[in-house]
N, C-alpha and C positions, 0 to 999 in steps of 0.2 A: 503717473505718467504713461505707463504701459497701456492702461485702459484708454487713455486719450489717443495714443498713437494708433492703436488698433481701430478705434472708432473712426478716426480720420480716414483710414484707408478703406473702410467699408461703407462710409457715408456715400449715398448716391451722388452727392455733389462732388465727390473727390475722385474724378477720373474713372468712373465705372463704365462709361460708354465707349464704343469704338469710334464714334464721331457723329456729329450732327448732320442734318441735311445741309447741302451747300448754300442754301439761301437763308439759313437761320443764324441769328446771333452775329451777323457780320462776317461770316467765314469767307475768306477771299478765294477766288478761283484763278487769279493771274499767277503764273509761275514765279515771276520775279518778286511779287509781293509776298508770296508764301515763303520763298527762299529767304527774303529779308527777315521775315518773322522767325524762321528756323535758326538763322544765324544769331539773332538777338536772344532767343531762348537758350541756345547752346552757350553763348557767352555768360549767361546768368545761371548756368548749371541746372537747367531744366531741359534735359536732353530730349530732342524731338526725333531721335533715331538718325539715320543717315540723312544728310542734307540733299534733297532732291527736288525741291519746288513743288511737292505734292502733299496734300493734306491726308496723311495716313493716321493710323491709330495712335502712334506715339507723338505726333505733332499735336493732335487734339488733346491728349493727356497732358502734354507739357504746358499747353495754354491753361488748362484747368488748374494744374499744380501751381503755375506762376500766379494765377489769380488768387488761389487759396493762400499762398505764401505772402502775398502783398495786401491781403485784407480786402480785396475787391468783392463787393456784395454779390454780384452775379458771376458765379464761377464760369458760366458758359459764355460770357460776353467777350468777344474777341477784340472789341474796339480799343480798350485801354492798352492791350499788348501791341496791337497794330500801330497805334499812335506812338508809343514808346520806341518801337522798332524803327519806324520811319525817321525819328529824330536821331537815334543812336547809330543806325546803320544806313547812312545815305548812299554808300557805294556797296553794291551787292557782289560784284565780281572783282577779282584781282588777277594779275598776271604773275605766274610763277615760272622763273627760268631754272631749269634743271641744272644742278651743280655737279661738277665732277667729284667733289668730296663725298657725295652720297653713294658713289658706285659700290662701296664696300657693303652696303645694305641691300644690294640687289644680286640675286643669283638665279638666273633662268634654269640652271641645272639642278636645283634643289629637287630631290626625288619626292614622290607622293607617298611611298610606302615607308612606315616607321622603321622597318628593318634596314632600309637603305639610308634613312636620314641620320642614323646614329654615327655614320662615318663623316658627317659634315660638322664643322665646329660651330655653325651658326644657322639658325632658321630664318634666313633672309626673305625679303620679298622676292617673288618669282618674276616680277616685271616692273618696269618703271611706272607703268599705268597703275599697278597695285600700290606702289609707294606713294604716288601723287594723290591717288584717291583717298587712301587712309590719312595721309597728311592733312587733307582738307575736309575730313569728316564726311566723305561721300563714297560712292562706288563707281566702278568703271563705266556702268551704264549711263549715269548722269554726267560723268566726265566726257563721254563721247558726245552727249547732247550739247554740252558747252563748247565743244571743239569739233564741229562738223568737218572742218578742213584738215584735221590732223589724223594721221594713222596711229592710233594709240599703241598698236603692237610694235611699232617701229620707233617709239620714243627714244631719245638719247640725250646726253648732256648737251646743254646749249639750247635745246628746244624750249619754247615759251608756251605754257599751257594756261588757259583760262580756268580759274577755280573759284569756288565760293570764298568770299572775303571773311574768313573766319580765322581766329587765332589757331595757327597750325599745330598739329601734333608732330613734334620734332624728334624723330627716332634718334638722331645724333646727340640729343641732350639727355637721353635716358642713361643714367649711370649704371655701370655693371654692379650687380649684387649690392645695391644700396639698401640698407635697412633703416626703418623709421622707428624711433623710440617712443615711449609714452610722452604725452604732452599734457601739461596742466589744464589746458582748455579743450583741445581736440579729443582727448581721451574721454571726455564727459559727453560727447555727442553720441547719438544712437542711430544705428541703421535699422530700418524696417524693410525686410525683403518680402514683398507681396508676390507670391508665385502664381497667383491667379491673374492679377493685373499685369504681371511681368514688369514690375517697377521696384527699384531699390531707392528708398527715400531716406534722407538724413535729417535728423532733428537735433536742435541744441537742447540743453537742459531746461530751457524755458518753453519747450514744446513748439518752437518756431521752426518751420520747414525751411531748410537751407538749400537742398538740392534734391533732384529726383532723376534717375537715369533708367533707360530701358534695359532689361536683362533677358537672358535666357536661363530659366531655372532648370534644375535637373529633372529627371523623370519622376513622375508623381510618387512611384513606389520607393524612391530613394531620397526624397526631399527631407532634410533634417528639421522638421517642424519643432519649434521651441525657442527658448531664449539662451543665447550663447554669448561669447565675447570675442573680440579681435585678439588674437595671440601674437601674430607677427605680420609685418608688411615688408616685402622685399621685391626689388626690381629684378629683371632678367632671370626668372627661375628656370631651371631645367624641369623636365616633366617625365614621370614614369608612365609610359604608355602600356596599358594592360587591357587588351581587348575584352577579356572576360569580366574585368572589374567594371569597365564602362557599360557593358551590356547587361550584367547580372548583379553588379554591386558586390561581388566576391572576388578577392584577389586570385589571379591565375598563376600558373607556374611559369608562363612565358611572358616576359615584359621587356621593353626597350627604354633606356634612359635617353630621352631626346634632348638635344642642346637647346640653349635659349635663343630668343629672337622673336620678331613680330609674327612669324608664321608658326610659332609654337602653339600647340592646342590651348595653353594657358596664357598666351600672349606675353606681354612685357612686364606684368606685375602680379604678385600673389599676395592676397590678404587672407591669411589662414585664420580659421576660427578655433574655438575651444572644442568643437566637435571634430575629432580626429579625421584627417583626410579631406575635410570640407573647407572650401574657401570661396572668396570672390576673386575673380581674375579676369584678364583680358582674353582675347580670342584671335584666331587666325582668320576667322570668317565674319567680319562685322556686318555683312549684309544679311546674315542669318539670325541676328539678335532678335529675340522674341519667339524662337522655336525651341522645343525641348530636344536637346542632343547630348546631354551628359548624364553621368550617373547620379550625382548629388550636388555638384558645385553650381555656382552662379556666375555666368559669363556676362561681361560687359564689352562693348567696343573698346579697343585700346585707348582711343582718345578720351573716353569717359573713365576707364579704369585708372589711368595715370593720375587722375584728380583725387582719388581716394585719400592719399596722404595729406591733402589740404583740408580734409573734412573729418577724418577719423584717425585714431591711432590705437596701439595696443591698449586693452582694457575697455575700449568702447563697447557698449552692449550691442548685440545683434539679435533682432527678433525676426525669426523666419516663420511665415504663416502661409 
């Protein structure tokens, strides 16, 4: 099985390219068509990255991964995915009315420096725009494009915001310190973390591709290449911020224990591996997914990271390559 998994991820047909020419294989150029496709891929757990109506590296890879998973002969042919997306996602935009009960998840006064963050009980969103953008798997830039007549810096409860019509990431449904036990089925699934392609793929025991998400791997010198296993999965983790460890991979004498929340450096969920100190987790900066910014861990957007317990559990093998 391991040989198959590694072969799948190095096969030139398995998402090796950064994207084809716009006029090949039916790749769309219309923003709404691309957004429709991205929403469809996101729904099926083939993460296209942030939803932005643009064909970037991860949208392209998501199409190839979807084709691979569904047995489509031409992995580069966008037409089957576009046809399915048009049928399943007829409405591309939705209207979201900001609710007052979400106010506790927004704190414009949250400091930037870790030494100041420790005095706060929760690493909340710094703005309503940040909350809405992450909730609908996008960023503030695309949110502004969807709402040209709204001043995003002045959003408040009661305002109605146009957003991608995707199943929202609901921070209010993330239970505090929820742990996930072994599961007779899910613990048999395998995660393959490809640090070169910046994709984390999940396979079942029959070698069927179930999901694939964009990641930010750790720095090359700290990446724990090898075969490990999932040891624990827990929501709302706190985080030991150690500047020396993040930069050099060696624990320093000065560190800060940061509170949990969506703006925590490890986001809203921690999937710890049998390699001590290493895990898959969320992030405070979803727009940076795909860049190397950590010592050795693997970051996903919070909206993707929260789906890990649906796919894997403690004892699941993890192959890092």
